[in-house]
C-alpha positions in Angstrom: -70.0 -3.1 46.3 -71.5 -1.4 43.2 -75.0 -0.3 42.8 -77.1 0.3 39.8 -78.7 3.9 39.6 -82.5 4.3 38.7 -82.0 5.8 35.5 -79.7 2.6 34.3 -82.3 0.2 35.5 -85.0 2.4 33.4 -82.8 2.0 30.4 -83.2 -2.0 30.8 -86.8 -2.3 31.0 -87.2 -2.7 26.9 -85.1 -6.1 27.4 -86.5 -8.3 30.2 -84.3 -11.3 29.1 -81.5 -9.5 29.7 -82.8 -8.3 33.0 -83.3 -11.6 34.2 -79.8 -12.8 33.2 -78.4 -9.8 35.2 -80.7 -11.0 38.1 -79.4 -14.5 37.6 -75.4 -13.5 37.3 -75.9 -11.4 40.6 -78.1 -13.9 42.5 -75.8 -16.7 41.8 -73.0 -14.9 43.5 -74.8 -13.8 46.8 -76.4 -17.3 47.3 -72.9 -18.8 46.6 -71.5 -16.5 48.9 -74.1 -16.3 51.8 -76.3 -19.3 51.2 -80.2 -19.4 51.1 -81.1 -18.0 54.6 -78.4 -15.4 54.6 -78.9 -13.8 51.3 -81.2 -10.8 51.1 -83.1 -9.6 48.1 -82.6 -6.1 48.8 -79.0 -6.7 48.3 -79.3 -8.4 44.9 -81.5 -5.5 43.6 -79.1 -3.0 44.8 -76.5 -5.0 42.5 -78.6 -5.3 39.5 -80.2 -3.2 36.9 -83.9 -4.0 38.3 -85.8 -3.4 41.4 -86.8 -5.9 44.0 -90.6 -5.5 42.8 -89.3 -6.7 39.5 -87.1 -9.4 41.1 -90.5 -10.8 42.6 -92.2 -10.3 39.5 -89.8 -12.6 37.3 -89.1 -15.2 39.9 -92.0 -15.0 42.3 -89.8 -15.0 45.9 -86.6 -15.8 47.2 -86.8 -19.3 47.2 -87.9 -19.1 43.2 -84.8 -16.9 42.7 -82.5 -19.4 44.4 -84.0 -22.5 42.4 -83.4 -20.9 39.2 -80.0 -19.6 40.3 -79.2 -23.2 41.0 -80.6 -24.5 37.6 -78.7 -21.8 35.5 -75.3 -22.8 37.5 -76.1 -26.5 36.1 -77.2 -25.5 32.7 -73.6 -23.8 32.3 -71.9 -26.9 32.9 -74.2 -28.9 30.8 -74.0 -26.3 27.9 -70.3 -26.5 28.0 -70.3 -29.9 28.0 -72.7 -30.1 25.1 -70.2 -27.6 23.0 -67.2 -29.7 23.3 -69.0 -31.9 20.5 -68.1 -35.5 21.8 -70.0 -37.5 19.3 -67.5 -37.1 16.5 -64.8 -38.2 18.8 -63.2 -41.7 19.3 -64.3 -42.8 22.8 -61.0 -42.5 24.7 -60.5 -38.9 23.6 -64.0 -38.2 24.2 -63.8 -39.5 27.7 -60.6 -37.6 28.2 -61.8 -34.3 27.1 -64.8 -34.6 29.3 -62.9 -35.1 32.3 -60.5 -32.4 31.8 -63.5 -30.2 30.9 -65.1 -30.8 33.9 -61.9 -30.4 36.0 -61.7 -26.9 34.4 -65.0 -25.8 34.6 -65.4 -26.5 38.4 -62.0 -24.6 39.2 -63.3 -21.6 37.1 -66.7 -21.6 38.5 -66.0 -21.9 42.3 -69.5 -20.3 42.8 -71.2 -23.7 41.1 -69.0 -25.4 43.7 -70.4 -23.7 46.6 -74.2 -23.9 45.4 -73.9 -27.6 45.3 -72.2 -27.8 48.9 -75.3 -25.4 49.9 -77.6 -27.6 48.6 -76.1 -30.7 50.2 -76.5 -28.7 53.5 -80.1 -28.6 52.6 -80.2 -32.4 51.9 -80.7 -31.6 47.9 -84.5 -30.6 48.8 -84.6 -27.7 46.1 -82.5 -29.7 43.8 -84.9 -32.6 44.0 -87.8 -30.5 43.2 -86.6 -29.1 40.1 -87.3 -31.0 36.9 -84.9 -28.4 35.2 -82.0 -30.1 36.9 -83.4 -33.7 36.6 -83.8 -33.6 33.0 -80.1 -31.8 32.5 -78.3 -34.7 34.5 -80.1 -37.4 32.6 -78.8 -35.9 29.3 -75.2 -35.9 31.0 -75.4 -39.5 31.8 -76.7 -40.5 28.5 -73.8 -38.7 27.1 -71.7 -40.6 29.1 -73.2 -43.9 28.3 -72.8 -43.4 24.6 -68.9 -42.6 25.2 -69.1 -46.1 27.2 -70.9 -47.9 24.8 -68.7 -46.9 21.8 -65.6 -47.9 23.9 -67.1 -51.2 24.4 -68.2 -51.7 20.7 -64.5 -50.9 19.8 -63.0 -53.1 22.5 -61.5 -50.5 24.4 -63.7 -50.2 27.3 -64.2 -53.1 29.9 -67.6 -54.6 30.3 -70.2 -53.9 32.9 -69.2 -49.6 33.2 -72.0 -47.7 35.0 -72.2 -44.3 33.6 -73.5 -42.8 36.8 -70.4 -44.2 39.2 -68.2 -42.9 36.5 -69.6 -39.4 36.6 -69.3 -39.9 40.1 -65.7 -40.5 39.9 -65.1 -37.4 37.7 -67.2 -35.1 39.8 -65.4 -36.4 42.8 -62.0 -35.4 41.9 -62.9 -32.1 40.2 -65.3 -31.1 43.0 -62.7 -31.4 45.9 -60.1 -29.8 44.3 -62.4 -26.7 44.6 -64.4 -27.4 47.7 -61.4 -28.5 49.8 -59.0 -25.9 48.7 -59.1 -23.7 51.8 -58.7 -26.5 54.3 -56.0 -28.4 52.5 -54.1 -25.5 51.6 -54.0 -24.6 55.2 -52.8 -27.8 56.3 -50.5 -28.7 53.5 -49.8 -25.3 51.8 -50.8 -23.9 48.6 -48.6 -25.5 46.4 -50.9 -28.0 44.5 -53.1 -25.2 43.6 -50.4 -23.2 41.4 -51.0 -23.4 37.6 -48.2 -26.2 36.8 -49.5 -28.3 39.5 -52.9 -28.0 38.5 -52.3 -29.0 35.0 -50.3 -32.2 36.3 -53.7 -33.0 38.7 -55.9 -32.5 35.9 -54.0 -35.0 33.4 -53.7 -37.5 36.4 -57.2 -37.4 36.6 -58.1 -37.9 33.1 -55.4 -40.6 33.0 -57.1 -42.5 36.4 -60.5 -42.4 34.8 -59.1 -43.8 31.5 -57.6 -46.5 33.3 -60.5 -47.3 35.2 -62.6 -47.9 32.5 -59.9 -49.6 30.2 -60.0 -53.5 29.3 -56.8 -54.9 30.9 -55.1 -55.7 27.6 -56.1 -52.1 26.4 -54.4 -50.2 29.5 -51.3 -49.7 27.6 
């Protein structure tokens, strides 16, 4: 495991924002690998360009650091969604792009999936206490609601769609693809996780969500 020397740490003292980003990047990796109780702040400090004392100065304590790392993980996915610029797309294209992005993001960011799994073990008590995460996810549902309303206004989506339920469906497939890979591969082999198979599963996920929201006459 790479560590940072004292001289390297001193060079960062003039850039506190960069220091905090560095700490959060390492903390996310450590918490995802070891959980909240199994992570040591000493280890995080040894992998960053700052000291344990400064970690406590910026984040208060280990729980404060964990919460900020969890928030950063959610912020990354929400910022990725915002970068898609979905408001300028037709509803079907916007929803397809959102589903594909979610599938790809989760696959490329297994630490995010592990953090969510850890929070579920803790009954989401830290997530529930974070106003930042609540606000981020409200914005995500509002975006999905606009896509649904646009599709309904154009007559291509059925009435009565629940954006939260659709978000659940999108998340379920994308999450399972990462969270259950070790057990699924052990039982059935690793073929479904090879590149070509993953492209097919992503397209099947997009197609299934579009079929679920489509008006019967608009399915074809």
